[in-house]
C-alpha positions as CSV (number, residue, x, y, z in Angstrom):
1,M,16.7,19.6,-19.4
2,I,19.1,19.5,-16.5
3,E,16.4,18.7,-13.9
4,I,15.2,15.7,-15.9
5,A,18.8,14.4,-16.3
6,L,19.4,14.8,-12.6
7,V,16.2,13.0,-11.7
8,E,17.0,10.2,-14.2
9,R,20.5,9.8,-12.7
10,L,19.2,9.8,-9.2
11,E,16.6,7.2,-10.1
12,S,19.2,4.9,-11.7
13,L,21.4,5.3,-8.6
14,L,18.6,4.4,-6.3
15,V,17.5,1.4,-8.4
16,S,21.0,0.0,-8.4
17,K,21.5,0.6,-4.7
18,F,18.1,-0.9,-3.6
19,K,17.8,-3.4,-6.4
20,N,17.0,-6.4,-4.1
21,T,15.3,-4.3,-1.4
22,K,11.6,-4.7,-0.9
23,M,9.4,-2.0,0.5
24,Y,6.6,-2.7,2.9
25,I,4.2,-0.6,5.0
26,T,5.1,-0.2,8.7
27,E,2.4,2.2,9.7
28,V,-0.8,3.8,8.3
29,I,-2.1,7.1,9.7
30,I,-5.6,8.0,8.6
31,D,-7.1,11.4,9.4
32,G,-10.3,12.6,7.8
33,F,-10.6,9.8,5.2
34,K,-14.0,8.1,4.7
35,S,-15.1,6.5,8.1
36,Y,-11.9,7.7,9.9
37,S,-12.9,11.3,10.8
38,S,-10.4,11.5,13.7
39,R,-6.7,10.6,13.5
40,T,-6.3,6.8,13.5
41,V,-2.9,5.0,13.6
42,V,-2.6,1.4,12.3
43,S,0.8,0.0,13.0
44,G,2.5,-3.3,13.6
45,F,2.4,-4.5,10.0
46,D,4.5,-7.6,9.2
47,P,6.8,-7.4,6.1
48,H,5.4,-10.7,4.7
49,F,1.7,-11.1,5.5
50,N,-1.1,-9.0,7.1
51,A,-4.8,-9.4,7.6
52,I,-7.3,-6.8,8.7
53,T,-10.2,-8.2,10.6
54,G,-13.3,-6.7,12.3
55,L,-17.0,-6.4,12.4
56,N,-19.1,-5.5,9.4
57,G,-19.0,-1.7,9.0
58,S,-15.9,-1.2,11.1
59,G,-13.9,0.3,8.2
60,K,-11.7,-2.6,7.2
61,S,-11.9,-1.9,3.5
62,N,-11.3,1.9,4.1
63,I,-7.8,1.0,5.3
64,L,-7.0,-0.5,1.9
65,D,-8.8,2.4,0.2
66,A,-6.5,4.8,2.1
67,I,-3.4,3.0,1.1
68,C,-4.5,2.8,-2.6
69,F,-5.4,6.5,-2.5
70,V,-1.8,7.4,-1.4
71,L,-0.3,5.2,-4.0
72,G,-2.5,6.7,-6.7
73,I,-4.4,3.5,-7.4
74,T,-7.9,4.3,-8.6
75,N,-9.2,1.0,-9.8
76,L,-9.7,-0.9,-6.5
77,S,-11.6,-3.8,-8.2
78,Q,-8.5,-4.6,-10.2
79,V,-6.4,-4.6,-7.0
80,K,-8.8,-6.8,-5.1
81,S,-9.0,-9.3,-8.0
82,S,-5.2,-9.5,-8.3
83,V,-5.0,-10.2,-4.6
84,I,-7.5,-13.0,-4.9
85,Q,-5.5,-14.5,-7.9
86,Y,-2.3,-14.2,-5.8
87,M,-3.9,-16.0,-2.9
88,R,-5.3,-18.8,-5.1
89,K,-1.7,-19.8,-5.9
90,F,-1.3,-20.8,-2.3
91,I,-4.7,-22.5,-1.8
92,N,-4.5,-24.8,-4.8
């Protein structure tokens, strides 16, 4: 298939061009997702470390759920446990 060959070629070019480039989130816009019924913009993310704080029931975990939804991650418990394991490297 020509389409598949073009896509594979494009992917290899992008991988070689951005080989040492890391992606990070700069802004999250949530509209009509879980507790965010109206449009909410969360910006100001740091490329290295971020923390979301707030009162109980304020929707902190829904921000992570929205990011995971967009990325196609369905097993959130696996994501949360891998984050905890990653953080333990720096605590111990």
